[in-house]
N, C-alpha and C positions, 0 to 999 in steps of 0.2 A: 331709509325703511330702501328695499333692493322689490324691484316690481317685474310682471311678466306683461308681455299681453296676448289677451283671450278672443282666441280664434286670428280669425282673418281682418279682424277690425283693428280701431287704434285704441282702443279703448286698454285700460292698461288697470290692472289690481295688485294690489300687494303680496307679494311672495309670502308673509308670515299673516295667516286670514284669522280673525276670530270665529273659534265654536263656541256657539250656543247653547250647547248641551248640559250644560252644568248651571248653566243659570236661569233655566228653567226649572230648576229644583226639585226635581226628582230622579235619580237614580246615580246622584255624586255628592250621598250626606248632606248637613246643612248648607244653604246659601241665603245672603241678605242681599234682599232685591236693593239697597242702598248703594252696598258695595258693587254689585252687577253694573247698575249705573254709572259711578264712579269710575268701572272699569272699562267700560264702552268709553265712556266721553277723554280718558286716556290712552286710549290705544288710537281714535280719532287726532287726537293730538301731536300721537308719534307720528303719524302718517299710514295708521294701517285704514285701507279703505276697502278692507276685502270682508262680513260677514257670515256666515253659515250657519243655519239653523233649521228646524223642520217642524213640523207641526204638532209632531206627537211630544215636543220635547216641553216637558210638564205639562202635558195636554194644552199646549196653547200659550201660557204662560211666558214660553223661551220670546216667545215670537214679539210678544204683547211689550214685556221688558227690554227687548231692543228696541223696537219705536220711540219706546220714551227714550230708551239714553241715548239714539241715537238726534232726537228732537227735528228740528228743522233739517237737521244734514241727511237724513232719511231719505229726501231725493236726490243726494248728490253719490251718495257710493254705489258698493257694487251688493247687492244682499244677495244669499242663495239660501231657498228652501226648498222644501220634500214635501211630498206625499204618500200614501199608500200604506201608513201604518197606521190605524183607527183604534176607538177607545169607545168602551161603552159605560154607561154613567157608573158603575160598578168600579170604572178605570181597567178594564179588562183590554188588553193589546190583542188584535188583530190585522192582517192583511186585506188589503182591497184596493184592486187598480182599475176597478171597474170607469168606464166614462161617468155614470153618476156620482160616484165617490170620489172623484177628482173634481167634476164641478163645484161639490158642496166643500171639498178640499182648499181650493183657489179662494172662493167666496171667502171663507172663513181665516187664512193666510191677507189678502187682498186688507180686508178688514183689520185684523190685528195689527198689522205693519202701517197701516197708516199709508198707504200708498195706492196710485192707480195701476202701476204695471211692476212686477216683479223681476227685477233682471235675470235670474237664472231660477226656473223649478225643475226640480230634481224628481226622479223617481225612486223612492227613498230603498223599498224592498220590493221587489216584482213580486203580487201574489200567487203564482204559478197555474194562474187557472184561466183569468182575462187573458183573449187572445192579444197579442204586442199589437196588431194594428188596431185595435180599438184604444187601449192607450196610447198609440201615439197619433194617432186620427185627433183625438181631444186637443192634446197639448200642439197639435197644431194647428187646430181650428182657434186655441186661445193665443197663439202666438200673432196669427192672422188679426187676433178682435184687437191689438196692444196690451194684451193684459200681460203677457209672459214677454222675455227677449232672448231667451233662449233656453232650449231644453238638454238635459242632463241627466245622465243615468249614476245612483248610486249602489255600492254594495250590488255591484250588475253580475247579469246572467249572461251567458255566452252568447244565446238566442238574439241580444238586443246588439250585440256588437259585432257578428259575425258578420266578415267583409261581403259575405256571398247574399246576407240577407237583401230585401229590396227596401225592406221599410228604411225611413230617412234616417240616417246617423243622429244621432245627438253631439252636441257640441262640446261636451266633458263627459269624462268619467270620474268618478269619487268611491276612494275605497281606502282599504286598512293599510299603512306601512310605517315602516321603522325598524330600526338596527335589528329588531329581534322578531320583527312579524314581517319577513320580504315573500311569502310567497306568491303575491299577485306582481311580482318585480318586472317578467317577462313580460305580461301582458301590459304594463304601467308601459313600459319602453313603446313594445310593438304599435300600441295604439297611438302614443307622442309620434315617432316617426313615419310610421307606416298611413295610420289613419288621421293625423294631424289632428287629435284630441286634447282640448284642455285636461291634464293628468291632474286633479287634486286629492291630496293625500290627508286622511285625517289619523287620532291617535299616535303622533310624532313622538309623545312622549309614554309609549304603551300608559297609558292611563294614567301617570304618575311615575311611575314605574323607573324610567331610565331619570328622573331628577332624582334620582338619592335621598329620595324623603322616606323610600322606605325599608324595613330590614327586614327578615327571615320571620319577624316576631311581629308583622304587621295585620293591624285587626280596623275594621271597617265597620260602621252603624248598618244595622237592618237592613234599610233604605238604599243602603249603596252595593250597586252591579258588581262592584268590584270583589266584593264576597267570593261569586261564582267566578271570578274568572280565571283562567287558568293558569298565565301567565303569574301569577301572584299566590301558586299552590307550589307544594312540594319538590321533588326535585328539576320541576322547569324554575320555579322560583331559584332555587340554586343557581343554576346555570348563569339564570338573567341575572342576579346579585354578583356574580363573578366579571359578567360585562360592563356592570355599574362602576366595579371598583377600576376598572382597567380605562374605564372616561373618565374616571376620579383624576387617576394619577397623568392623563394626557389634559384634563383641563387647565391643567395648572401649567403647564408649558404653555396656555395661551392668557392666561389669568382670564380664564372664564369658569361658567358655573357649570356641574356636569349637564344641567337642561339644554345648557347653550350648547355647549359642544354636541348632544345628543340632535340636538335640531338640526344646528349645523351642518351633521352629518347627510341629514337628508335635503337641506336644502342646496351644498354643493353636487346635486345630481343632476345633471342636464334636463335627463328627461320628466322631471316633475314642475310641474307651471307654478304650484302654491302648496301651499303646507299648513291645513288647518290647526291649530293648536285650544285644546281646550280651555276656558278662560275664565276666574270668578270673581278676581282680586283688582287692583290698580299695580298692587306690585306682581301680581306673573305677567302684567301685560310689559313692565318694566323688563323682567329676564327674560322675556320673551325676544323682546328688541333687543336685548344683545347678542344677539345669535346672526343678527343681522347686519352686515358693512363689513364682514371680511370673509377670510377660508382657512379651511384646513389644508395644510401640506398634500401631495399626496402622498405619498410614506405615511402620513397618519390616517387619512383615509383610508386610504387599502388594508392599514393595520387593522381599523376599527372593523371593516368589512371583513374582514375572514375572521374574528369572533363567535359570527355567528354562522349557523351551518348551511346557508345560501351562497354564493358567488356572486356578483357578479357578471 
């Protein structure tokens, strides 16, 4: 397993992170808790020590299953969770980054994860209403109380990371990034090199599209949010499948799977600290592990880069 250093600490986190949205059992089709636990334990065995979840994933279920799968090791690994998306008894989701909600969310996550301090606590989505100062103030208080260690932001808004902003800067940024979704590329580059922030990216396989498992007639269950994902529709899907076909050809040169090759393309970017991959089974763990420990040639990396509309 490859590792990166978190910030200015001596803390080392695996460059492949275990994404826990799917194991929450909501938004990714059918999920088996027993299989999820096996996957978590397999990941631990092969050196993955970075697990990213959120209280909204499965309305708390993801955090609970992660804790169960980690067992006593939950105190030793790097767990990142998030707050800012809330839900009511009817399952309706809304945004709330107020200090009151942050306190409720933190206590809930600590309870479900069964730990005393969350290594990385992230603002999931800003609500656009709560002053940033209020949200950061309560997070800094959590840190001073020893309930969280680092503060991060996911799906960032520019005001949170504007270098001219007087608010204390988060330690990390988490955003979508893969071979076909590169709109945040310059932001990641600048924050890594200029602001010295850890850059955590999710969706490296474009929700499974870059694994080669889906074709033009891909279908999903009614509770699978990929039904509404533009990458799986119309002309965009056709263009994306052309990239998948090229990945398939190239992957054979390295004796790797399509998914491993797509994931390696992201891992080879020097300003990416860690890549969060959604995982549901131990088989997926092993396939993702196969993306570690090798590199694409410069020629092949540049060729894959040229297939998408943006340039590095």
